[in-house]
C-alpha positions as CSV (number, residue, x, y, z in Angstrom):
1,M,91.7,54.4,135.6
2,N,91.3,51.8,133.0
3,P,92.0,48.7,133.9
4,E,95.4,46.9,132.5
5,I,93.7,43.2,131.8
6,R,96.1,41.1,130.6
7,R,93.7,38.2,130.1
8,I,89.7,37.4,130.3
9,I,88.3,34.2,130.4
10,T,85.1,32.8,130.4
11,I,83.8,29.5,131.1
12,V,80.4,27.5,131.2
13,E,79.6,24.8,133.1
14,E,76.7,22.4,132.2
15,T,74.9,20.3,134.9
16,R,72.9,17.0,132.8
17,I,73.1,14.6,135.6
18,E,73.1,15.2,139.6
19,G,72.7,12.2,141.8
20,G,72.0,9.8,138.9
21,R,69.3,11.6,138.2
22,A,69.0,13.5,135.1
23,V,69.0,17.4,135.0
24,D,66.1,18.2,132.4
25,P,66.4,21.0,131.4
26,P,70.3,21.3,132.7
27,T,71.3,24.3,135.1
28,R,74.3,26.2,133.3
29,R,76.5,28.7,135.0
30,A,78.4,31.6,133.7
31,A,82.2,32.8,134.8
32,A,83.6,36.0,133.2
33,M,86.9,36.8,135.0
34,A,90.0,39.4,133.9
35,V,93.2,39.1,135.2
36,I,94.3,42.7,136.2
37,R,97.8,44.5,136.9
38,N,97.4,45.8,140.5
39,P,98.5,49.7,140.3
40,Y,99.2,49.1,143.8
41,A,101.0,45.7,144.5
42,G,103.9,46.4,146.6
43,T,102.6,50.2,148.0
44,F,100.7,50.7,150.7
45,V,98.2,54.0,150.0
46,E,95.3,55.3,151.3
47,N,92.9,56.1,148.7
48,L,92.1,53.2,146.8
49,S,89.1,55.1,145.1
50,A,91.5,54.1,141.4
51,L,90.4,50.4,142.3
52,S,86.9,51.1,142.4
53,D,86.9,52.8,139.0
54,I,88.7,49.0,137.9
55,G,85.7,47.9,139.6
56,E,82.9,49.4,138.1
57,A,84.6,49.2,134.2
58,L,85.1,45.4,135.5
59,G,81.5,45.0,136.6
60,D,79.9,46.0,132.8
61,I,82.7,44.4,130.8
62,L,82.2,41.0,132.6
63,P,78.6,40.1,133.3
64,R,78.3,41.2,129.7
65,R,80.7,38.3,128.4
66,A,79.0,35.8,130.6
67,V,75.7,36.2,130.0
68,A,76.3,36.2,126.2
69,A,78.2,32.8,127.1
70,L,75.4,31.4,128.2
71,G,73.2,32.9,125.2
72,I,70.5,34.1,127.6
73,A,68.7,37.4,127.3
74,A,70.5,39.3,130.2
75,D,67.3,39.7,132.2
76,Q,67.1,36.0,132.5
77,V,69.9,35.9,134.8
78,E,68.4,34.3,138.2
79,S,71.8,34.5,140.2
80,F,75.2,36.2,140.8
81,G,78.5,36.3,142.7
82,K,81.7,37.7,142.5
83,A,85.2,37.0,143.6
84,A,88.8,38.5,143.3
85,A,91.9,36.7,144.2
86,I,94.9,38.8,145.1
87,G,99.1,38.3,143.8
88,A,101.3,38.1,146.9
89,D,102.1,41.8,146.6
90,G,98.6,43.3,147.0
91,E,96.6,43.3,149.3
92,L,93.2,41.6,150.6
93,E,91.8,45.8,150.7
94,H,92.5,45.6,147.1
95,A,90.2,43.1,146.3
96,A,87.5,45.1,148.7
97,A,88.4,47.8,146.4
98,I,87.3,46.6,143.3
99,L,84.4,44.5,144.5
100,H,82.5,46.1,146.5
101,P,82.1,50.4,146.1
102,K,81.1,50.1,142.5
103,L,81.2,47.4,140.6
104,G,77.8,46.1,141.9
105,A,75.8,49.1,140.2
106,P,77.4,47.8,136.4
107,F,76.1,44.6,137.1
108,R,72.8,44.9,137.7
109,D,72.5,47.2,134.7
110,V,73.4,44.5,132.6
111,L,70.8,42.8,134.1
112,G,68.1,45.0,134.5
113,K,67.8,43.8,138.2
114,G,69.4,42.2,140.9
115,A,67.6,43.6,144.5
116,A,69.4,41.3,146.5
117,L,73.3,41.8,147.2
118,I,75.8,40.0,145.6
119,P,77.8,37.5,146.9
120,S,81.6,38.1,147.3
121,S,84.2,36.0,148.5
122,K,88.3,37.6,148.2
123,K,91.4,35.8,149.3
124,R,95.3,36.1,148.2
125,G,96.5,33.0,146.6
126,A,99.4,31.9,144.2
127,L,99.7,31.1,140.5
128,G,96.3,28.9,139.7
129,V,94.9,29.0,143.2
130,P,91.1,28.3,142.9
131,L,88.6,31.3,143.5
132,D,84.9,29.8,144.8
133,I,82.1,32.5,143.4
134,P,79.3,32.2,145.7
135,L,75.9,32.4,144.2
136,G,72.8,33.9,145.1
137,H,69.2,34.9,143.6
138,K,70.2,37.8,142.2
139,D,66.4,39.7,143.5
140,A,66.0,37.3,146.9
141,A,68.8,36.2,149.0
142,R,66.2,33.8,150.8
143,V,65.7,31.3,147.9
144,R,67.7,28.7,149.1
145,S,67.6,26.6,145.8
146,H,69.6,29.3,144.8
147,F,72.3,29.2,147.3
148,D,75.3,27.7,145.3
149,G,79.2,28.6,143.9
150,M,81.1,28.2,140.9
151,E,84.9,26.8,141.6
152,V,87.1,28.8,139.1
153,R,90.7,29.4,138.3
154,V,93.0,30.7,135.6
155,P,96.6,28.6,135.7
156,D,98.8,31.5,135.3
157,A,97.4,33.4,137.5
158,P,97.8,36.1,139.3
159,R,100.9,36.7,139.6
160,A,102.4,38.5,142.6
161,D,101.7,41.8,140.6
162,E,98.1,40.7,139.5
163,I,94.3,40.8,140.5
164,V,92.3,37.7,139.6
165,V,88.6,39.1,139.5
166,A,85.7,37.5,138.7
167,I,81.9,37.2,138.1
168,A,79.4,34.5,137.9
169,V,75.6,34.3,136.7
170,T,73.3,31.3,136.5
171,D,70.2,30.4,134.4
172,S,68.6,28.3,137.4
173,G,69.1,27.4,141.1
174,R,71.0,24.0,142.0
175,P,70.4,20.7,140.5
176,H,67.3,18.8,142.0
177,P,66.9,21.5,144.9
178,R,64.3,19.9,148.0
179,V,65.6,21.8,151.0
180,G,62.7,24.2,151.3
181,G,62.4,28.2,152.1
182,L,61.3,30.6,149.5
183,T,60.8,29.3,146.0
184,K,61.4,31.7,142.9
185,D,57.6,31.5,141.7
186,K,57.1,34.2,145.3
187,I,59.8,35.9,145.0
188,V,58.4,40.0,145.3
189,G,61.6,40.7,145.0
190,V,61.6,45.0,145.9
191,D,64.2,44.6,149.2
192,G,66.6,42.2,148.3
193,V,65.6,39.5,151.2
194,S,62.1,38.4,150.2
């Protein structure tokens, strides 16, 4: 099933000063969001595979938009994440069906790698509900400098019969990281952990 997309929104956030100190080069994050019609709003169905197929389609569309907005090569993306907000007539399981079974493979294909689990969150909300997209290093979950998040929202979504699906990518970790842990220059990137 192809997603019935009402809107796609792409944003870039650039941090130039953090803690009163310049960030050089600036850290940048981009998010791409799709507002889609929920084909199962107001209805309970056992088989949610159509939503998984929608996730697969969005797993290709949204990362391409976010990477293009950052203006870097896809293999230069350092961290990633995904989130969804369900309108009032949907279920949290609808978000899970979009985010988990099939969205990850095309997302990783766009980036050329991504051994780590893609952090995710889901919630139900009204128009303009904020989504907190959790972020983690794409190849190694233990890189603390990349534990982060990006807040996004769409003022007129999700309507009761809609879902907002969002992904985020970064060109770096947090500004001025200093809490220790595995550093990105020591990543093995095979098991998704270290």
